[in-house]
C-alpha positions in Angstrom: 93.5 121.8 79.4 96.2 120.8 76.9 95.4 117.5 75.2 97.7 117.4 72.2 98.2 118.8 68.8 95.3 118.4 66.3 95.0 118.9 62.5 92.1 119.5 60.2 91.7 118.4 56.6 88.4 119.1 54.8 86.6 116.9 52.2 88.6 117.1 49.0 91.9 117.4 51.0 91.7 113.6 51.0 93.1 113.7 47.5 96.3 115.4 48.4 98.7 113.2 50.5 101.3 115.9 51.2 99.3 117.9 53.8 98.5 114.7 55.7 102.2 114.0 55.9 102.9 117.6 57.0 100.4 117.3 59.8 102.3 114.3 61.1 105.6 116.1 60.8 104.2 119.0 62.9 103.2 116.5 65.6 99.5 116.1 65.1 98.0 113.3 67.2 94.4 113.6 65.9 93.3 114.8 62.4 89.6 115.8 62.1 88.1 115.4 58.6 84.6 116.9 58.0 83.3 116.0 54.6 80.2 115.5 52.4 81.1 111.9 51.7 82.5 108.9 53.7 86.1 109.0 52.5 86.6 105.2 52.7 89.9 103.4 52.9 92.2 106.4 52.4 91.4 107.7 55.8 92.6 104.4 57.3 95.8 104.6 55.2 96.5 108.2 56.4 96.0 107.1 60.0 98.3 104.1 59.5 101.0 105.9 57.5 101.2 108.9 59.7 100.5 107.3 63.1 97.7 109.5 64.3 94.0 109.2 65.0 91.6 110.2 62.2 88.1 111.4 63.2 85.7 112.0 60.4 82.3 113.8 60.5 80.4 113.3 57.3 77.1 114.2 55.8 76.6 110.7 54.4 76.4 107.6 56.6 79.8 106.6 57.9 81.6 109.0 60.2 84.5 107.2 61.8 87.1 107.1 64.5 90.2 105.4 63.2 93.3 104.6 65.4 97.0 105.0 64.4 97.1 101.3 63.4 94.5 102.1 60.7 91.7 100.3 62.5 88.1 101.6 62.6 87.2 101.8 66.3 83.7 103.2 65.8 81.5 104.3 63.0 78.0 105.6 62.3 75.5 103.9 60.0 71.8 104.2 59.1 70.7 103.4 62.7 73.6 104.9 64.7 74.1 108.6 64.0 76.4 109.5 66.9 79.7 107.9 68.0 82.2 108.8 70.6 85.3 107.4 72.2 88.0 108.5 74.6 91.3 109.2 72.7 94.6 109.3 74.6 97.1 111.5 72.7 100.0 110.1 74.8 100.6 107.0 72.7 103.4 105.2 71.0 103.4 103.1 67.9 106.3 100.6 67.9 107.7 97.9 65.7 107.8 94.3 66.9 111.3 93.8 65.6 113.4 93.3 68.8 110.4 94.3 70.9 108.4 91.1 70.7 108.0 90.7 74.4 107.5 94.3 75.3 103.7 94.4 75.2 103.4 91.4 77.5 106.0 92.8 79.9 104.3 96.2 80.0 100.9 94.6 80.8 102.4 92.3 83.4 104.1 95.2 85.1 101.2 97.7 84.9 98.0 95.5 84.8 95.0 97.6 84.0 97.1 100.8 83.6 98.2 100.5 80.0 96.2 99.4 76.9 98.2 97.6 74.2 96.7 97.1 70.7 98.5 94.8 68.4 98.7 94.4 64.6 100.9 91.3 64.2 100.5 91.3 60.4 102.0 94.8 60.2 104.5 94.0 63.0 103.2 97.0 65.0 101.8 97.7 68.4 100.2 100.7 70.0 100.9 101.6 73.6 98.4 103.9 75.4 98.6 104.5 79.2 95.1 104.4 80.8 96.5 105.7 84.1 97.2 109.5 83.7 100.1 109.2 86.1 101.9 106.9 83.7 103.5 108.4 80.6 104.8 106.7 77.4 108.2 108.4 77.8 108.6 106.6 81.1 107.5 103.3 79.5 110.0 103.7 76.7 112.9 104.2 79.2 111.8 101.5 81.6 111.4 98.8 78.9 114.0 100.0 76.5 112.0 100.3 73.3 111.7 102.9 70.6 108.9 104.4 68.5 108.3 103.2 65.0 109.5 106.5 63.7 112.9 106.1 65.5 113.2 102.6 64.2 112.5 103.8 60.6 115.0 106.7 61.0 117.8 104.4 62.1 117.2 102.2 59.0 117.0 105.2 56.7 120.4 106.4 57.9 121.8 102.9 57.4 120.3 102.5 53.9 121.6 106.0 52.8 125.1 105.0 53.8 124.9 101.8 51.9 123.6 103.5 48.8 126.7 105.8 48.9 128.9 102.7 49.1 129.8 103.3 52.7 129.5 101.0 55.7 126.4 102.0 57.7 127.0 103.6 61.1 126.8 101.4 64.1 123.1 101.3 65.1 122.3 102.2 68.7 118.8 100.8 69.2 117.0 101.1 72.5 116.7 97.3 72.8 120.3 96.5 73.3 120.9 92.9 72.5 117.3 91.6 72.9 116.3 88.7 70.5 114.7 89.8 67.3 111.4 87.9 67.1 111.1 85.9 70.3 110.3 86.6 73.9 113.3 87.3 76.1 112.3 84.7 78.8 112.0 81.9 76.1 115.6 82.7 75.0 116.9 82.7 78.6 115.1 79.3 79.3 116.6 77.8 76.1 120.1 78.9 77.1 119.9 77.4 80.6 
């Protein structure tokens, strides 16, 4: 059964950021990291920066499962030497900019069929269908939102134009004219 693209980094590979980025560019959804030591915060950074799961298996005391928001979901310690968790490789990381009401709308439309994890401080949310008949591509189209990578690429293009002294190209975001950091229904109520 096909479950997504995985990557592997081993122990001292944690020191070199380039291969971690390359795994993301090649579409890795999970990166496994066996090691002699815990690895610490850099594993969370790689998961966060490259928007994939990191699963470590270490000889010391803290093997971890880290989500694409950089959060530790499970870890071993001196008393727990085995951890597990279901990981859905059909997920989207999105930016809250112009998408502030999207998580609530998805959960209202598909109660119990989609898990939304939020990191308000980072202005990101993670969308993971729990119903295998529901796919993230369908959700993106239905609710008109884009991935964080698409959001970043639009802005890179605009910045590059401005640095060349040109007007940036017209942006065509998935959100249309949704309000930036408020919920659509609040705006509609204020206008009526």
